[in-house]
Structure formats: structure tokens, C-alpha cells
All heavy atoms as an XYZ file, in Angstrom:
812
protein
N      -3.783    -34.634      5.783
C      -4.960    -34.665      6.636
C      -5.003    -35.951      7.453
O      -5.467    -35.936      8.580
C      -6.225    -34.515      5.796
C      -6.458    -33.117      5.226
S      -6.496    -31.792      6.457
C      -7.899    -32.219      7.431
N      -4.547    -37.053      6.863
C      -4.551    -38.308      7.626
C      -3.692    -38.179      8.883
O      -4.080    -38.642      9.959
C      -4.065    -39.464      6.761
C      -5.070    -39.883      5.722
C      -4.599    -41.042      4.859
O      -3.419    -41.455      4.965
O      -5.412    -41.536      4.066
N      -2.534    -37.518      8.770
C      -1.678    -37.321      9.942
C      -2.345    -36.386     10.947
O      -2.330    -36.635     12.145
C      -0.328    -36.743      9.535
C       0.537    -37.740      8.791
O       0.233    -38.955      8.840
O       1.506    -37.310      8.149
N      -2.938    -35.317     10.467
C      -3.576    -34.337     11.338
C      -4.751    -34.932     12.101
O      -4.935    -34.697     13.286
C      -4.050    -33.139     10.505
C      -4.770    -32.026     11.245
C      -3.829    -31.330     12.221
C      -5.333    -31.025     10.257
N      -5.559    -35.741     11.408
C      -6.762    -36.300     12.013
C      -6.548    -37.683     12.610
O      -7.466    -38.238     13.209
C      -7.883    -36.366     10.966
C      -8.279    -34.991     10.448
S      -9.465    -35.061      9.096
C     -10.894    -35.722      9.941
N      -5.364    -38.235     12.433
C      -5.061    -39.587     12.911
C      -6.112    -40.584     12.424
O      -6.595    -41.429     13.170
C      -4.941    -39.609     14.431
N      -6.474    -40.415     11.152
C      -7.504    -41.258     10.546
C      -7.039    -41.668      9.142
O      -6.716    -40.802      8.338
C      -8.831    -40.469     10.411
O      -9.201    -39.994     11.693
C      -9.927    -41.329      9.841
N      -7.021    -42.941      8.842
C      -6.633    -43.364      7.488
C      -7.821    -43.277      6.518
O      -8.969    -43.109      6.924
C      -6.211    -44.816      7.693
C      -7.044    -45.275      8.852
C      -7.213    -44.063      9.744
N      -7.534    -43.385      5.263
C      -8.545    -43.489      4.205
C      -9.458    -42.264      4.105
O     -10.672    -42.374      3.979
C      -9.404    -44.748      4.391
C      -8.558    -45.996      4.411
O      -7.624    -46.120      3.620
N      -8.849    -46.896      5.326
N      -8.873    -41.085      4.141
C      -9.651    -39.854      3.980
C      -9.914    -39.635      2.495
O      -9.038    -39.840      1.658
C      -8.899    -38.665      4.587
C      -8.807    -38.853      6.095
C      -9.586    -37.353      4.241
C      -7.969    -37.823      6.795
N     -11.124    -39.206      2.176
C     -11.498    -38.978      0.780
C     -11.873    -37.514      0.574
O     -12.513    -36.895      1.426
C     -12.685    -39.861      0.409
N     -11.483    -36.964     -0.565
C     -11.873    -35.613     -0.932
C     -13.326    -35.636     -1.383
O     -13.700    -36.396     -2.273
C     -10.990    -35.084     -2.068
C     -11.379    -33.727     -2.633
C     -11.214    -32.637     -1.576
C     -10.531    -33.414     -3.860
N     -14.157    -34.838     -0.755
C     -15.585    -34.777     -1.099
C     -15.788    -33.897     -2.326
O     -16.441    -34.270     -3.279
C     -16.385    -34.236      0.082
C     -17.850    -34.154     -0.164
N     -18.437    -33.074     -0.787
C     -18.846    -35.013      0.116
C     -19.739    -33.267     -0.862
N     -20.010    -34.442     -0.319
N     -15.250    -32.699     -2.302
C     -15.381    -31.786     -3.440
C     -14.456    -30.585     -3.260
O     -13.889    -30.386     -2.200
C     -16.822    -31.292     -3.586
C     -17.228    -30.299     -2.554
N     -17.579    -30.670     -1.279
C     -17.296    -28.951     -2.592
C     -17.870    -29.586     -0.577
N     -17.702    -28.531     -1.343
N     -14.328    -29.820     -4.312
C     -13.641    -28.538     -4.249
C     -14.640    -27.471     -4.678
O     -15.639    -27.765     -5.344
C     -12.415    -28.500     -5.189
O     -12.860    -28.704     -6.529
C     -11.400    -29.555     -4.800
N     -14.365    -26.257     -4.287
C     -15.311    -25.182     -4.582
C     -14.551    -23.873     -4.656
O     -13.630    -23.640     -3.876
C     -16.344    -25.131     -3.455
C     -17.469    -24.178     -3.641
C     -18.412    -24.331     -2.460
C     -19.779    -23.859     -2.833
N     -20.742    -24.065     -1.768
N     -14.924    -23.010     -5.581
C     -14.327    -21.685     -5.691
C     -15.399    -20.636     -5.390
O     -16.495    -20.686     -5.951
C     -13.764    -21.467     -7.083
N     -15.084    -19.726     -4.488
C     -15.978    -18.601     -4.182
C     -15.372    -17.367     -4.837
O     -14.405    -16.806     -4.323
C     -16.085    -18.383     -2.674
C     -16.822    -19.458     -1.963
N     -18.184    -19.574     -1.993
C     -16.374    -20.479     -1.204
C     -18.557    -20.608     -1.282
N     -17.474    -21.188     -0.797
N     -15.927    -16.980     -5.951
C     -15.452    -15.798     -6.660
C     -16.251    -14.607     -6.159
O     -17.471    -14.552     -6.337
C     -15.632    -15.989     -8.175
C     -15.231    -14.796     -8.979
C     -13.902    -14.377     -9.015
C     -16.176    -14.078     -9.695
C     -13.527    -13.282     -9.758
C     -15.805    -12.981    -10.456
C     -14.481    -12.585    -10.472
O     -14.112    -11.492    -11.202
N     -15.571    -13.680     -5.505
C     -16.254    -12.530     -4.921
C     -15.586    -11.245     -5.412
O     -14.728    -10.676     -4.734
C     -16.218    -12.611     -3.403
C     -16.953    -13.817     -2.861
C     -16.945    -13.824     -1.361
C     -17.721    -15.016     -0.836
N     -17.843    -14.987      0.619
N     -15.965    -10.774     -6.600
C     -15.343     -9.556     -7.118
C     -15.706     -8.342     -6.262
O     -16.802     -8.268     -5.713
C     -15.923     -9.439     -8.522
C     -17.194    -10.212     -8.489
C     -16.987    -11.315     -7.482
N     -14.782     -7.379     -6.136
C     -15.015     -6.237     -5.248
C     -16.225     -5.390     -5.629
O     -16.869     -4.815     -4.767
C     -13.723     -5.433     -5.343
C     -13.009     -5.935     -6.530
C     -13.495     -7.338     -6.787
N     -16.564     -5.339     -6.887
C     -17.687     -4.495     -7.304
C     -19.055     -5.112     -6.996
O     -20.066     -4.446     -7.048
C     -17.604     -4.159     -8.798
C     -17.706     -5.341     -9.734
C     -16.406     -6.098     -9.956
O     -15.373     -5.731     -9.384
O     -16.437     -7.082    -10.717
N     -19.091     -6.384     -6.652
C     -20.376     -7.039     -6.384
C     -20.536     -7.450     -4.927
O     -21.624     -7.407     -4.388
C     -20.542     -8.270     -7.281
C     -20.656     -7.925     -8.733
C     -20.990     -9.141     -9.549
C     -21.102     -8.720    -11.013
N     -21.571     -9.784    -11.832
N     -19.498     -7.912     -4.305
C     -19.599     -8.395     -2.927
C     -20.432     -9.662     -2.859
O     -21.109    -10.038     -3.812
N     -20.371    -10.332     -1.742
C     -21.132    -11.571     -1.573
C     -21.170    -11.943     -0.104
O     -20.539    -12.893      0.318
C     -20.517    -12.696     -2.411
N     -21.895    -11.167      0.681
C     -22.008    -11.484      2.107
C     -22.692    -12.840      2.277
O     -23.554    -13.217      1.487
C     -22.817    -10.403      2.813
N     -22.297    -13.551      3.297
C     -22.853    -14.871      3.551
C     -23.163    -14.967      5.030
O     -22.293    -14.723      5.859
C     -21.836    -15.950      3.145
C     -22.464    -17.266      2.834
C     -22.884    -17.565      1.551
C     -22.658    -18.199      3.832
C     -23.464    -18.785      1.269
C     -23.239    -19.418      3.554
C     -23.638    -19.704      2.276
O     -24.217    -20.902      2.001
N     -24.408    -15.279      5.392
C     -24.760    -15.305      6.812
C     -24.020    -16.398      7.580
O     -23.555    -17.380      6.996
C     -26.261    -15.569      6.810
C     -26.580    -16.132      5.475
C     -25.521    -15.662      4.533
N     -23.920    -16.217      8.900
C     -23.258    -17.215      9.734
C     -23.980    -18.555      9.583
O     -25.210    -18.610      9.628
C     -23.264    -16.768     11.195
C     -22.378    -17.623     12.060
S     -21.923    -16.864     13.624
C     -23.450    -16.946     14.514
N     -23.210    -19.618      9.393
C     -23.793    -20.930      9.135
C     -22.838    -22.028      9.584
O     -21.701    -21.758      9.927
C     -24.097    -21.092      7.642
C     -22.856    -21.151      6.815
N     -22.146    -20.031      6.473
C     -22.185    -22.206      6.289
C     -21.089    -20.386      5.756
N     -21.084    -21.702      5.640
N     -23.328    -23.223      9.561
C     -22.498    -24.407      9.761
C     -22.495    -25.171      8.447
O     -23.540    -25.346      7.820
C     -23.077    -25.302     10.855
C     -23.027    -24.704     12.238
C     -23.626    -25.657     13.266
O     -24.717    -26.159     13.099
N     -22.901    -25.879     14.352
N     -21.331    -25.622      8.021
C     -21.254    -26.396      6.781
C     -22.010    -27.715      6.886
O     -22.373    -28.304      5.881
C     -19.797    -26.665      6.405
C     -19.098    -25.424      5.880
O     -19.780    -24.430      5.569
O     -17.856    -25.456      5.770
N     -22.248    -28.175      8.095
C     -22.932    -29.452      8.314
C     -24.224    -29.562      7.497
O     -24.523    -30.609      6.937
C     -23.241    -29.630      9.803
C     -24.082    -30.855     10.086
C     -23.483    -32.107     10.202
C     -25.464    -30.777     10.195
C     -24.241    -33.240     10.434
C     -26.230    -31.908     10.426
C     -25.621    -33.134     10.539
O     -26.372    -34.247     10.750
N     -25.000    -28.495      7.424
C     -26.291    -28.563      6.744
C     -26.156    -28.652      5.227
O     -27.079    -29.076      4.545
C     -27.160    -27.368      7.151
C     -27.430    -27.358      8.626
N     -28.278    -28.269      9.221
C     -26.931    -26.614      9.625
C     -28.306    -28.058     10.521
N     -27.496    -27.058     10.789
N     -25.002    -28.267      4.714
C     -24.735    -28.435      3.291
C     -24.171    -29.830      3.008
O     -24.426    -30.407      1.960
C     -23.741    -27.381      2.805
C     -24.298    -25.991      2.819
C     -24.047    -25.135      3.868
C     -25.103    -25.538      1.779
C     -24.562    -23.852      3.885
C     -25.629    -24.271      1.778
C     -25.353    -23.426      2.841
O     -25.879    -22.167      2.848
N     -23.371    -30.337      3.937
C     -22.685    -31.611      3.751
C     -22.785    -32.463      5.012
O     -21.789    -32.693      5.694
C     -21.209    -31.377      3.418
C     -20.992    -30.322      2.381
C     -20.489    -29.078      2.726
C     -21.317    -30.556      1.056
C     -20.296    -28.094      1.775
C     -21.132    -29.579      0.096
C     -20.619    -28.346      0.451
N     -23.978    -32.946      5.357
C     -24.097    -33.746      6.586
C     -23.400    -35.099      6.431
O     -23.624    -35.808      5.456
C     -25.608    -33.916      6.744
C     -26.166    -33.733      5.378
C     -25.247    -32.795      4.657
N     -22.545    -35.408      7.375
C     -21.828    -36.671      7.364
C     -22.069    -37.398      8.670
O     -22.169    -36.790      9.727
C     -20.309    -36.445      7.191
C     -19.899    -36.408      5.756
C     -20.052    -35.257      5.005
C     -19.376    -37.531      5.148
C     -19.671    -35.220      3.677
C     -18.999    -37.514      3.829
C     -19.150    -36.351      3.096
O     -18.785    -36.326      1.789
N     -22.116    -38.701      8.569
C     -22.281    -39.530      9.756
C     -21.132    -39.272     10.729
O     -19.974    -39.152     10.321
C     -22.284    -41.001      9.331
C     -22.612    -41.959     10.439
C     -22.699    -43.393      9.920
O     -23.269    -43.601      8.837
O     -22.185    -44.275     10.618
N     -21.443    -39.143     11.987
C     -20.456    -38.921     13.052
C     -19.685    -37.606     12.897
O     -18.587    -37.469     13.424
C     -19.462    -40.084     13.137
C     -20.146    -41.391     13.416
O     -21.117    -41.442     14.182
N     -19.689    -42.457     12.799
N     -20.236    -36.650     12.136
C     -19.582    -35.342     11.959
C     -18.124    -35.499     11.537
O     -17.212    -34.910     12.114
C     -19.663    -34.522     13.246
C     -21.091    -34.332     13.728
O     -21.981    -34.206     12.864
O     -21.315    -34.305     14.944
N     -17.888    -36.285     10.534
C     -16.525    -36.624     10.138
C     -16.007    -35.806      8.957
O     -15.128    -36.264      8.241
C     -16.444    -38.120      9.778
O     -17.383    -38.373      8.734
C     -16.709    -39.003     10.967
N     -16.507    -34.608      8.771
C     -16.031    -33.795      7.661
C     -15.186    -32.631      8.178
O     -15.404    -32.135      9.285
C     -17.209    -33.273      6.810
O     -16.700    -32.579      5.681
C     -18.114    -32.376      7.585
N     -14.207    -32.228      7.405
C     -13.334    -31.105      7.732
C     -13.258    -30.200      6.521
O     -13.151    -30.678      5.395
C     -11.915    -31.600      8.086
O     -12.004    -32.468      9.207
C     -10.997    -30.455      8.405
N     -13.317    -28.892      6.737
C     -13.226    -27.929      5.642
C     -11.913    -27.169      5.743
O     -11.389    -26.946      6.832
C     -14.398    -26.957      5.701
N     -11.380    -26.776      4.607
C     -10.164    -25.963      4.551
C     -10.383    -24.849      3.538
O     -11.104    -25.022      2.555
C      -8.979    -26.828      4.136
N      -9.774    -23.698      3.787
C      -9.922    -22.540      2.920
C      -8.545    -22.071      2.489
O      -7.618    -22.003      3.305
C     -10.641    -21.388      3.662
C     -10.712    -20.158      2.791
C     -12.015    -21.794      4.115
N      -8.407    -21.731      1.225
C      -7.184    -21.155      0.686
C      -7.555    -19.818      0.070
O      -8.338    -19.766     -0.887
C      -6.572    -22.083     -0.368
C      -5.403    -21.517     -1.166
C      -4.201    -21.284     -0.254
C      -5.041    -22.454     -2.301
N      -7.041    -18.713      0.626
C      -7.297    -17.378      0.079
C      -6.280    -17.093     -1.012
O      -5.085    -17.303     -0.826
C      -7.159    -16.322      1.175
C      -8.217    -16.392      2.233
C      -7.985    -17.032      3.437
C      -9.458    -15.804      2.034
C      -8.957    -17.084      4.420
C     -10.435    -15.854      3.009
C     -10.190    -16.491      4.203
N      -6.733    -16.591     -2.152
C      -5.831    -16.245     -3.246
C      -5.478    -14.760     -3.246
O      -4.558    -14.341     -3.930
C      -6.460    -16.634     -4.591
C      -6.758    -18.128     -4.733
C      -7.404    -18.413     -6.079
C      -5.500    -18.968     -4.561
N      -6.218    -13.967     -2.504
C      -5.942    -12.539     -2.321
C      -5.926    -12.250     -0.832
O      -6.465    -13.015     -0.036
C      -7.052    -11.677     -2.960
C      -7.021    -11.710     -4.469
O      -5.923    -11.680     -5.046
O      -8.101    -11.764     -5.070
N      -5.347    -11.116     -0.476
C      -5.367    -10.701      0.921
C      -6.802    -10.538      1.396
O      -7.663    -10.043      0.669
N      -7.096    -10.975      2.597
C      -8.451    -10.889      3.138
C      -8.399    -10.213      4.498
O      -7.553    -10.544      5.330
C      -9.068    -12.278      3.257
N      -9.311     -9.264      4.704
C      -9.429     -8.603      5.993
C     -10.903     -8.255      6.230
O     -11.758     -8.548      5.403
C      -8.527     -7.372      6.087
C      -8.806     -6.344      4.999
O      -9.967     -6.230      4.528
O      -7.860     -5.640      4.615
N     -11.194     -7.639      7.342
C     -12.577     -7.335      7.694
C     -13.215     -6.422      6.650
O     -14.380     -6.582      6.290
C     -12.651     -6.699      9.099
C     -14.059     -6.245      9.419
C     -12.172     -7.693     10.140
N     -12.461     -5.462      6.127
C     -13.014     -4.505      5.170
C     -13.401     -5.149      3.835
O     -14.355     -4.733      3.195
C     -12.022     -3.360      4.917
C     -11.920     -2.366      6.066
C     -11.136     -2.924      7.257
O     -10.148     -3.662      7.047
O     -11.542     -2.657      8.398
N     -12.660     -6.152      3.388
C     -12.984     -6.730      2.077
C     -13.630     -8.106      2.163
O     -13.775     -8.785      1.156
C     -11.758     -6.744      1.151
C     -10.711     -7.761      1.561
O     -10.870     -8.498      2.526
N      -9.617     -7.792      0.818
N     -14.023     -8.518      3.358
C     -14.847     -9.712      3.455
C     -14.147    -11.003      3.790
O     -14.335    -12.010      3.122
N     -13.341    -11.015      4.812
C     -12.663    -12.249      5.207
C     -13.638    -13.229      5.865
O     -14.766    -12.874      6.205
C     -11.484    -11.954      6.156
O     -10.692    -13.136      6.271
C     -11.956    -11.545      7.537
N     -13.191    -14.421      6.067
C     -13.939    -15.449      6.759
C     -13.869    -15.193      8.261
O     -12.833    -14.787      8.783
C     -13.320    -16.825      6.446
C     -13.866    -18.033      7.187
C     -15.269    -18.367      6.678
C     -12.934    -19.223      7.000
N     -14.977    -15.416      8.959
C     -15.014    -15.357     10.416
C     -15.327    -16.759     10.935
O     -16.119    -17.475     10.337
C     -16.118    -14.405     10.899
C     -15.740    -12.961     10.845
C     -15.719    -12.292      9.645
C     -15.418    -12.274     12.005
C     -15.381    -10.946      9.591
C     -15.084    -10.939     11.967
C     -15.063    -10.264     10.753
N     -14.702    -17.128     12.032
C     -14.973    -18.410     12.675
C     -15.254    -18.173     14.151
O     -14.852    -17.154     14.714
C     -13.808    -19.424     12.515
C     -13.579    -19.760     11.064
C     -12.538    -18.895     13.149
N     -15.943    -19.098     14.765
C     -16.243    -19.025     16.194
C     -15.436    -20.140     16.856
O     -15.803    -21.312     16.769
C     -17.720    -19.232     16.429
C     -18.140    -19.089     17.854
C     -17.519    -19.609     18.965
C     -19.264    -18.396     18.342
N     -18.198    -19.282     20.103
C     -19.288    -18.530     19.746
C     -20.279    -17.671     17.741
C     -20.270    -17.972     20.541
C     -21.262    -17.123     18.541
C     -21.240    -17.270     19.919
N     -14.323    -19.805     17.538
C     -13.518    -20.845     18.176
C     -14.354    -21.692     19.135
O     -15.106    -21.163     19.958
C     -12.450    -20.047     18.933
C     -12.353    -18.760     18.169
C     -13.759    -18.464     17.719
N     -14.247    -22.997     18.999
C     -14.957    -23.927     19.868
C     -16.382    -24.232     19.436
O     -17.040    -25.065     20.044
N     -16.862    -23.591     18.370
C     -18.258    -23.805     17.966
C     -18.515    -25.224     17.477
O     -19.660    -25.670     17.458
C     -18.680    -22.796     16.898
O     -17.901    -22.943     15.731
N     -17.467    -25.951     17.113
C     -17.651    -27.344     16.709
C     -18.217    -28.183     17.859
O     -18.837    -29.207     17.635
C     -16.326    -27.936     16.212
C     -15.262    -27.997     17.261
N     -14.604    -26.864     17.725
C     -14.757    -29.033     17.949
C     -13.732    -27.221     18.648
N     -13.798    -28.543     18.802
N     -18.042    -27.706     19.077
C     -18.548    -28.432     20.239
C     -20.055    -28.271     20.414
O     -20.660    -28.994     21.196
C     -17.822    -27.971     21.504
C     -16.330    -28.276     21.467
C     -15.630    -27.700     22.669
C     -14.131    -27.906     22.560
N     -13.426    -27.238     23.657
N     -20.670    -27.307     19.708
C     -22.118    -27.106     19.796
C     -22.892    -28.237     19.138
O     -24.051    -28.456     19.427
C     -22.549    -25.809     19.107
C     -21.999    -24.546     19.690
C     -21.978    -23.396     18.928
C     -21.517    -24.484     20.989
C     -21.495    -22.214     19.442
C     -21.026    -23.300     21.512
C     -21.014    -22.161     20.731
N     -22.244    -28.931     18.182
C     -22.966    -29.905     17.372
C     -23.829    -29.173     16.358
O     -23.808    -27.946     16.291
N     -24.574    -29.891     15.545
C     -25.431    -29.235     14.559
C     -26.497    -28.365     15.232
O     -27.210    -28.823     16.116
C     -26.066    -30.392     13.802
C     -25.137    -31.544     14.008
C     -24.584    -31.347     15.399
N     -26.562    -27.115     14.827
C     -27.565    -26.184     15.339
C     -28.738    -26.129     14.369
O     -28.595    -26.463     13.189
C     -26.961    -24.786     15.486
C     -25.779    -24.668     16.443
C     -25.162    -23.279     16.350
C     -26.207    -24.972     17.863
N     -29.875    -25.670     14.857
C     -31.033    -25.509     13.964
C     -30.649    -24.552     12.848
O     -30.040    -23.514     13.083
C     -32.209    -24.947     14.747
C     -33.439    -24.746     13.890
C     -34.615    -24.158     14.654
O     -34.444    -23.751     15.820
O     -35.703    -24.110     14.065
N     -30.978    -24.923     11.630
C     -30.647    -24.037     10.518
C     -31.916    -23.420      9.937
O     -33.005    -23.972     10.033
C     -29.854    -24.774      9.443
C     -30.698    -25.703      8.605
O     -31.390    -26.559      9.183
O     -30.661    -25.579      7.379
N     -31.730    -22.256      9.362
C     -32.811    -21.528      8.714
C     -32.409    -21.281      7.275
O     -31.257    -21.392      6.920
C     -33.047    -20.192      9.438
C     -33.449    -20.371     10.870
C     -32.487    -20.425     11.864
C     -34.774    -20.515     11.217
C     -32.849    -20.606     13.190
C     -35.146    -20.703     12.540
C     -34.179    -20.739     13.524
N     -33.333    -20.946      6.455
C     -33.013    -20.608      5.080
C     -33.874    -21.335      4.086
O     -34.861    -20.784      3.601
N     -33.535    -22.596      3.754
C     -34.291    -23.292      2.721
C     -35.797    -23.349      2.992
O     -36.595    -23.158      2.098
C     -33.668    -24.677      2.698
C     -32.264    -24.447      3.128
C     -32.371    -23.364      4.181
N     -36.172    -23.571      4.243
C     -37.600    -23.655      4.549
C     -38.269    -22.279      4.478
O     -39.476    -22.180      4.391
C     -37.831    -24.314      5.900
C     -37.135    -23.673      7.061
C     -37.226    -24.541      8.313
C     -36.260    -24.027      9.365
N     -35.630    -25.034     10.121
N     -37.450    -21.205      4.519
C     -37.988    -19.855      4.374
C     -37.862    -19.349      2.942
O     -38.119    -18.189      2.666
C     -37.261    -18.879      5.315
C     -37.628    -19.039      6.775
C     -36.866    -20.168      7.468
O     -35.795    -20.575      6.986
O     -37.370    -20.684      8.471
N     -37.403    -20.194      2.036
C     -37.290    -19.825      0.630
C     -35.920    -19.317      0.215
O     -35.720    -18.932     -0.917
N     -34.949    -19.341      1.118
C     -33.594    -18.912      0.784
C     -32.791    -20.117      0.331
O     -33.073    -21.238      0.723
C     -32.938    -18.284      2.012
O     -31.561    -18.070      1.783
N     -31.781    -19.880     -0.486
C     -30.909    -20.990     -0.889
C     -29.777    -21.212      0.114
O     -29.030    -22.160      0.015
C     -30.326    -20.722     -2.283
C     -29.420    -19.500     -2.329
C     -28.906    -19.207     -3.721
O     -28.071    -19.984     -4.218
O     -29.353    -18.205     -4.293
N     -29.647    -20.316      1.087
C     -28.578    -20.400      2.061
C     -29.061    -20.984      3.380
O     -30.147    -20.681      3.835
C     -27.994    -19.009      2.343
C     -27.473    -18.314      1.122
C     -28.098    -17.180      0.641
C     -26.368    -18.799      0.452
C     -27.632    -16.540     -0.487
C     -25.878    -18.166     -0.666
C     -26.518    -17.027     -1.148
N     -28.234    -21.793      3.993
C     -28.468    -22.257      5.362
C     -27.794    -21.243      6.282
O     -26.706    -20.763      5.981
C     -27.824    -23.627      5.602
C     -28.450    -24.729      4.831
N     -29.471    -25.496      5.339
C     -28.199    -25.219      3.598
C     -29.822    -26.407      4.460
N     -29.064    -26.269      3.391
N     -28.396    -20.918      7.395
C     -27.758    -20.031      8.360
C     -28.309    -20.311      9.747
O     -29.324    -20.974      9.894
C     -27.943    -18.557      7.989
C     -29.383    -18.124      7.871
C     -30.059    -17.574      8.953
C     -30.074    -18.270      6.671
C     -31.385    -17.185      8.853
C     -31.401    -17.883      6.563
C     -32.043    -17.341      7.649
O     -33.358    -16.963      7.544
N     -27.595    -19.815     10.769
C     -28.037    -20.014     12.146
C     -28.649    -18.721     12.668
O     -28.413    -17.643     12.145
C     -26.878    -20.478     13.071
C     -26.322    -21.814     12.619
C     -25.784    -19.448     13.154
N     -29.438    -18.833     13.710
C     -30.087    -17.682     14.342
C     -29.031    -16.906     15.112
O     -28.572    -17.334     16.166
C     -31.193    -18.170     15.271
C     -31.955    -17.046     15.941
O     -31.517    -15.878     15.859
O     -33.002    -17.339     16.551
N     -28.615    -15.756     14.599
C     -27.558    -14.986     15.252
C     -28.040    -14.364     16.562
O     -27.226    -13.885     17.338
C     -26.989    -13.900     14.326
O     -28.063    -13.067     13.871
C     -26.273    -14.528     13.155
N     -29.348    -14.372     16.811
C     -29.843    -13.946     18.111
C     -29.460    -14.932     19.198
O     -29.258    -14.569     20.350
N     -29.355    -16.196     18.828
C     -28.948    -17.237     19.779
C     -27.425    -17.400     19.809
O     -26.859    -17.807     20.808
C     -29.583    -18.572     19.394
C     -31.087    -18.588     19.541
C     -31.649    -19.931     19.134
C     -33.166    -19.933     19.230
N     -33.737    -21.182     18.733
N     -26.781    -17.123     18.690
C     -25.333    -17.265     18.567
C     -24.791    -15.919     18.084
O     -24.574    -15.724     16.899
C     -24.951    -18.373     17.555
C     -25.671    -19.672     17.861
C     -23.451    -18.576     17.505
C     -25.268    -20.323     19.172
N     -24.580    -14.954     18.961
C     -24.154    -13.615     18.527
C     -22.756    -13.606     17.919
O     -21.873    -14.338     18.356
C     -24.199    -12.784     19.807
C     -24.112    -13.779     20.909
C     -24.718    -15.062     20.400
N     -22.556    -12.780     16.913
C     -21.282    -12.697     16.199
C     -20.145    -12.138     17.039
O     -18.992    -12.258     16.649
C     -21.429    -11.821     14.955
C     -21.965    -12.577     13.778
O     -21.875    -13.800     13.733
N     -22.521    -11.874     12.818
N     -20.414    -11.530     18.172
C     -19.349    -10.858     18.909
C     -18.254    -11.823     19.364
O     -17.152    -11.393     19.686
C     -19.902    -10.080     20.088
C     -20.429    -10.935     21.209
C     -20.962    -10.081     22.370
N     -21.434    -10.876     23.454
C     -22.641    -11.408     23.520
N     -23.508    -11.205     22.557
N     -23.003    -12.136     24.550
N     -18.528    -13.113     19.399
C     -17.491    -14.069     19.804
C     -16.733    -14.637     18.602
O     -15.811    -15.414     18.774
C     -18.128    -15.221     20.611
C     -18.631    -14.754     21.955
C     -19.122    -15.917     22.796
C     -19.586    -15.437     24.153
N     -20.039    -16.540     24.999
N     -17.119    -14.261     17.400
C     -16.425    -14.775     16.231
C     -15.105    -14.032     16.031
O     -14.929    -12.907     16.478
C     -17.304    -14.652     14.989
O     -17.586    -13.306     14.697
N     -14.182    -14.701     15.369
C     -12.846    -14.151     15.124
C     -12.583    -14.114     13.628
O     -12.877    -15.064     12.912
C     -11.770    -15.028     15.788
C     -11.984    -15.262     17.270
C     -11.754    -14.014     18.062
C     -11.930    -14.316     19.546
N     -12.095    -13.149     20.347
N     -12.015    -12.995     13.171
C     -11.687    -12.844     11.756
C     -10.443    -13.660     11.409
O      -9.502    -13.748     12.200
C     -11.443    -11.386     11.432
N     -10.466    -14.260     10.226
C      -9.295    -14.975      9.699
C      -8.607    -14.033      8.718
O      -9.202    -13.644      7.719
C      -9.724    -16.246      8.976
S     -10.530    -17.434     10.022
N      -7.383    -13.657      9.007
C      -6.647    -12.739      8.143
C      -5.620    -13.510      7.334
O      -5.070    -14.503      7.798
C      -5.907    -11.692      8.974
C      -6.825    -10.764      9.729
C      -7.141    -11.010     11.054
C      -7.367     -9.666      9.093
C      -7.977    -10.148     11.748
C      -8.217     -8.804      9.774
C      -8.502     -9.050     11.105
O      -9.337     -8.212     11.778
N      -5.379    -13.027      6.152
C      -4.273    -13.608      5.378
C      -3.614    -12.533      4.570
O      -4.118    -11.469      4.379
C      -4.764    -14.728      4.478
S      -5.806    -14.202      3.125
């Protein structure tokens, strides 16, 4: 990551496992990780490693190319009683998002 970001002294913040068994599913609304892990100067990077094949039918990750240029968007969720942060998809429609296949 130091070579990729041209930045020395990168620290691992945390690791996380998303266990999503097929019989239960676990949809997650469109969101920015920023609201879960706000960092000064937006200096955080996330990476995903899929352990099984992922596609649209079984729930792959979707990303919006260039959305990092929007900066932090207003988030919804916690103030409405949800444990999830998410963005208003009426303002940011999903049609521009791209599926990540593996």
C-alpha cells in the first residue's frame, strides 16, 4: 500500500469479516465508509477479498467509479434509528454503480 499510495508509515486500522450465508442474505444500502471510519484528510483506503465467487445474483459489491471525488455525503441511518449509515439514493442513483465480479 505504501508503494501504491506513495505514502510512508501506513497503519492497519482493522480487519473485518462479512459472513453472508446464502440462506439468510445480508443486503446493505449504498453508503460511504467515511461515516464509519472518519479520518482526517480522507486518508483511509478499503480493500475487499472475496473468498467465494461473487456476482449480481448472489450479492457482490457495487462501487460508483469516481464517487471518491464527491467527498463525504450526508448520511442517514443512525439518526433514524438504524445501525447502518447510507446515502440518499434519490440524490445518488444506483444506475451509475458498477458490479465487482470475482
